[in-house]
N, C-alpha and C positions, 0 to 999 in steps of 0.2 A: 541574065546578070549580062553587063555591058562587059564590051573586050578590057577595056583600061582596068576596071576592077577587078576583073579576074586575074589579069598579070601582075596586077600589084598583090592582090593576095597569094597567087602562085608563088613569089620573089620573096614573099616574106615567110613561108614557109620552109623554101629552100634555104633563107637565111640563118632562120632559129634550128633545122638540122643540123647544118654545116656547124653553126657554133655549139652546138651540143655535142658533136662529133670533136671538134677541135678543144674545148674547153678543158676534157683531161689532161692533153698533153700540154696545153699553156700551164695551167695548176703545176704541174710536174716540173715545169723549166724553172719556178722560183725556187724551188727546193732541193736542186741539185744539188748544191754545195754553199755551203752555210761560211765558210773559212775559205780566204782567201788562201791561194796557192804560193806556199816556199817556191821561189826559183834560184835553183844552182846549180853546180856543173859535179861530175862525178870524176873523179880523179885516183888513178889506181884501183877501181873496183870497189871505190868507198865515197860516200856522201855526207858530208858533215854539218847538221844541221843543231843550231844554237840552242843550249839548252833554255834560254832565256827566252824563245819562242810559247813555250807552253805555260810562262805566264798569263795568256791569255786564254787558254783554252788544254782541255785534254786530247783531243785529236786534232793533227793538220795532215794536209796532203804537199808532198813533195814533189817537186820534177827537174828532173836534171835535165840538162842540154844533152840531146841527142838522144834519149831515152823515151820508146813511146808511149809509154804508161806511167802513169801517177804512182806513189807508194803514200798508204795512208801509214802515218806515225801515230801510235797513242801512248799515250800515259796514263797508269795503272795509278791503282789507289796506293800501292805499296812502293811507288816511285820506279818501278821497272816500265818498261818500253819495249813496244812492239812496233813491227814492221809489216805491211803487207802489200804486196803486189795488186793495185785495181784491174789486174786482168781476169776477163770469165775463163775459166776451166774448159767452157764447153766450145766456144769459138772462137777465141782472141778479142772480146771486145771491150773496151772500156768499160769501167765500171762507175758508178755514183752512188754517194753517200744517200742512205735511205732509212730515215728514222735511226736504228740502233744496227745499222750491219751496212749493206752493198746490194745493188741490184743491178743487174745488166737491162738495157733497154732493149735489148736484141732480140732476146725469145724469151725473159722474164727471169733469169736464175736470180735466186737471191742466197745471200750469206751472210753471217751472222757477224759483231764485229771481230772475233778471232779470225774471222775465214771459212769458217767452216758452211759446207752446203745447207742453206734451209729448203729450199725449195731447185726442183730440176728445169731445167733440163741436165743444167751441170753437174756430175757425178763427184769430181775432186776438189778438194780445200782448195783457198788459195795459196798461190805461193807465199811462202813466209823469209825474213830476211832474217839474220844475225844484227843484234843491234850490240855495241858498248857505248860505255859513256868514258870520255878521255878527257881533261880537262873543263871546258866550257860546252864541249860539242858533244852532239850523239853519234856515234859514227855507225852509218849504215852500212854495210859489206853486201855487195852487188854479186 
């Protein structure tokens, strides 16, 4: 085999191998969060989220200025709401939405939509916040 053909063939195999390793990572990038993040501020340890936001979907992600982690806010079928801190209880990593729950990209912990552990290494459920409805707003108490 001549040198040029050998190098070309070798490089092709290297590129295919690298693409095979990177493809799963790139695929997950497109499905991290399908919903835009609602950005706001926390005042007196409370976050106001307009109820009108839920006209476009049952789950939204809230990012309060100065807070390290997003909050997943979900509207349930009975028109009640829940708010879960998107921080892995194993090693404090930001979680991403994954199917019907949340996933930690650091060590692979998985949580259901209620914040309960589905797969370790995390052993504790996610932190839940108290949520109340006041006029046209959902109020999350931190």
